[in-house]
C-alpha positions as a printed Julia matrix, in Angstrom:
218×3 Matrix{Float64}:
 -24.85   11.34  -36.19
 -21.61   11.67  -34.01
 -23.49   11.65  -30.9
 -25.48    8.62  -31.87
 -22.24    6.68  -32.86
 -20.64    7.59  -29.6
 -23.72    6.25  -27.7
 -23.17    2.88  -29.48
 -19.41    2.62  -28.62
 -19.88    1.28  -25.0
 -18.69    3.15  -21.96
 -17.88    6.77  -22.67
 -14.78    8.62  -21.32
 -15.13    9.85  -17.77
 -12.87   12.75  -18.39
 -10.13   11.98  -15.65
  -7.33   11.34  -18.14
  -7.06   15.1   -18.62
  -7.28   16.01  -14.94
  -4.32   16.48  -12.34
  -3.29   13.59  -10.12
  -4.93   15.05   -7.15
  -8.14   15.46   -9.11
  -7.96   11.79  -10.56
  -7.5    10.49   -6.85
 -10.51   12.54   -5.6
 -12.74   11.29   -8.34
 -11.71    7.7    -7.65
 -12.37    8.15   -4.03
 -15.89    9.31   -4.68
 -16.6     6.45   -7.0
 -15.29    4.0    -4.41
 -17.54    5.47   -1.69
 -20.62    4.6    -3.84
 -19.35    1.13   -4.73
 -21.4    -1.92   -3.49
 -18.7    -4.64   -4.05
 -15.33   -5.41   -5.56
 -13.05   -8.44   -6.19
  -9.51   -7.93   -5.27
  -6.82  -10.26   -6.13
  -3.13  -10.44   -6.44
   0.22  -11.06   -4.55
   3.18   -9.24   -3.13
   5.57   -8.83   -0.33
   4.77   -7.54    3.08
   7.71   -6.88    5.25
   9.58   -9.25    3.09
   7.13  -12.13    3.38
   4.93  -13.2     0.56
   1.18  -12.56    0.62
  -1.61  -13.19   -1.72
  -5.36  -12.56   -1.55
  -8.36  -13.39   -3.48
 -11.37  -11.65   -1.9
 -14.72  -10.49   -2.72
 -15.64   -7.33   -0.71
 -19.11   -6.08    0.0
 -19.49   -2.54    1.27
 -20.88   -2.35    4.83
 -21.32   -6.2     4.97
 -17.92   -7.95    5.02
 -15.97  -10.33    2.65
 -15.01  -13.78    1.75
 -12.02  -15.5    -0.2
  -8.66  -16.96    0.47
  -5.56  -15.45    1.9
  -2.03  -17.07    1.79
   0.49  -15.47    4.06
   4.12  -16.98    4.8
   3.05  -20.01    2.6
   0.07  -20.71    4.98
  -3.33  -20.57    3.34
  -6.88  -20.1     4.89
 -10.42  -19.29    3.74
 -12.06  -16.31    5.27
 -15.64  -15.12    5.57
 -16.7   -11.87    7.45
 -20.41  -11.37    7.92
 -22.39   -9.76   10.72
 -19.22   -8.38   12.32
 -17.83  -11.75   12.9
 -14.76  -13.42   11.1
 -14.66  -16.99   10.19
 -11.66  -18.81    9.13
 -10.86  -22.34    7.78
  -7.13  -22.98    7.56
  -5.12  -25.61    5.87
  -3.52  -28.33    8.13
  -0.37  -26.6     7.75
  -1.82  -23.33    8.84
  -3.3   -24.81   11.99
  -0.16  -26.59   12.94
   1.97  -23.56   12.51
  -0.2   -21.54   14.98
  -1.34  -24.33   17.4
   0.82  -27.43   16.92
   0.0   -30.85   15.66
  -2.86  -31.32   18.16
  -4.53  -28.15   16.91
  -3.96  -29.42   13.31
  -5.72  -32.65   14.12
  -8.58  -30.89   16.27
  -9.48  -28.25   13.64
  -8.93  -30.17   10.54
 -11.65  -29.14    7.97
 -13.33  -26.91   10.65
 -14.3   -23.2    10.8
 -13.2   -21.0    13.69
 -14.88  -17.78   14.34
 -14.4   -14.66   16.51
 -15.84  -11.06   16.52
 -14.11   -9.06   13.69
 -12.67   -6.55   16.34
 -11.06   -9.27   18.51
  -7.48   -9.36   18.92
  -7.14  -12.77   17.12
  -8.71  -11.48   13.91
  -8.34   -7.69   14.07
  -5.62   -7.8    11.47
  -7.93   -8.97    8.94
 -10.12   -6.07    9.16
  -7.99   -3.73    6.95
  -8.46   -6.53    4.19
 -12.12   -7.18    4.57
 -13.62   -3.64    4.69
 -14.08   -2.38    1.16
 -13.63    1.4     2.18
 -10.66    0.66    4.5
  -8.76   -1.4     1.92
  -9.42    1.03   -1.05
  -9.05    4.12    1.06
  -5.72    3.1     2.3
  -4.44    2.67   -1.25
  -5.55    5.99   -2.21
  -4.49    7.92    0.98
  -0.93    6.56    1.61
   1.29    7.88   -1.08
   4.09   10.3    -2.09
   3.98   12.78   -4.88
   2.05   11.27   -7.66
   2.87   11.81  -11.39
   0.39   11.18  -14.35
   1.94    8.59  -16.56
  -0.59    8.97  -19.37
  -3.19    6.54  -20.75
  -2.98    2.77  -21.5
  -4.85   -0.45  -21.3
  -4.69   -2.89  -18.26
  -6.73   -6.16  -18.24
  -8.82   -4.86  -21.21
  -9.74   -1.69  -19.51
  -8.67    1.78  -20.61
  -6.79    3.46  -17.77
  -4.67    6.42  -16.75
  -1.5     5.76  -14.55
  -0.47    7.49  -11.3
   3.14    6.9   -10.46
   4.59    7.31   -7.02
   8.28    7.36   -7.38
   8.95    7.28   -3.65
   7.39    3.96   -3.41
   8.04    2.54   -6.85
   4.25    2.02   -7.31
   1.81    2.68  -10.25
  -1.92    2.95   -9.7
  -4.27    2.41  -12.77
  -7.62    4.0   -12.78
 -10.37    3.42  -15.21
 -10.88    6.18  -17.76
 -14.33    4.77  -19.0
 -17.37    4.44  -16.72
 -16.81    5.0   -13.08
 -13.11    5.98  -12.2
 -12.5     2.86  -10.22
  -9.05    1.48   -9.52
  -8.04   -1.29  -11.84
  -4.63   -2.38  -10.69
  -1.73   -1.36   -8.57
   1.89   -2.47   -9.46
   4.8    -1.96   -7.2
   8.39   -2.68   -8.23
   9.83   -1.66   -4.87
  10.9    -3.7    -1.91
   7.27   -4.52   -1.26
   6.74   -5.51   -4.78
   3.62   -7.13   -6.34
   0.45   -6.61   -8.19
  -3.16   -6.21   -6.94
  -6.1    -6.19   -9.4
  -9.57   -4.67   -8.69
 -12.47   -6.04  -10.91
 -16.03   -7.29  -10.89
 -17.24   -3.94   -9.46
 -20.85   -3.83   -8.08
 -21.55   -7.46   -8.95
 -23.7    -9.52   -6.68
 -21.92  -11.22   -3.82
 -23.49  -13.6    -1.19
 -22.07  -13.81    2.2
 -23.16  -16.79    4.17
 -21.73  -17.64    7.7
 -20.57  -21.29    7.91
 -22.48  -23.57   10.2
 -20.94  -25.29   13.27
 -18.0   -22.86   13.45
 -15.99  -23.23   16.82
 -16.04  -19.95   18.73
 -12.51  -19.13   19.74
 -13.53  -16.97   22.62
 -15.48  -19.88   24.3
 -12.67  -22.21   23.55
 -10.18  -19.94   25.34
 -12.51  -19.7    28.29
 -12.88  -23.45   28.65
  -9.13  -23.78   28.43
  -8.65  -21.12   31.02
 -11.19  -22.89   33.36
């Protein structure tokens, strides 16, 4: 009867709450390696400047969503190893002046994902790179015990050297649920909608930045 009732109670414990910090990280890395997609959202400070993201990432394919940096926002899609951006008028004016803001108003720009113009976005649009970096770069971790974050039962891992805490699900797959940081690079990043279907469609009539640069050079 106990087994039957446990089976009716929803997602069962994945057992990581009783493990060491290193074992929890290893289990989470393994779960992420098999993930198909995730929604990442939140905001914080990067080098003292505000940054917010709202992205859906698809393993091995790309991402889509919105990024706001230095108060300038733009839409982003990465698919087929090409990155497309559609900036606000303020975004285009900041980087190209009033003429660029008028020329590119409402338009998408595109360039290879590994191009110098867009390479900085690659770490945000690759599921394994983004999540891997969060789990790799840390100081000594301390298990803070179990709690609930966004309705999800979690175990916390605190990094005193950085002032951050990573919360990992204790039911179902041990996926990251949230990262909070109270240090100089403070902020909160949430991870949800794991493995939900995401469609990535390249926008039509995007302006090729490389071709545009070659035309200006000529």
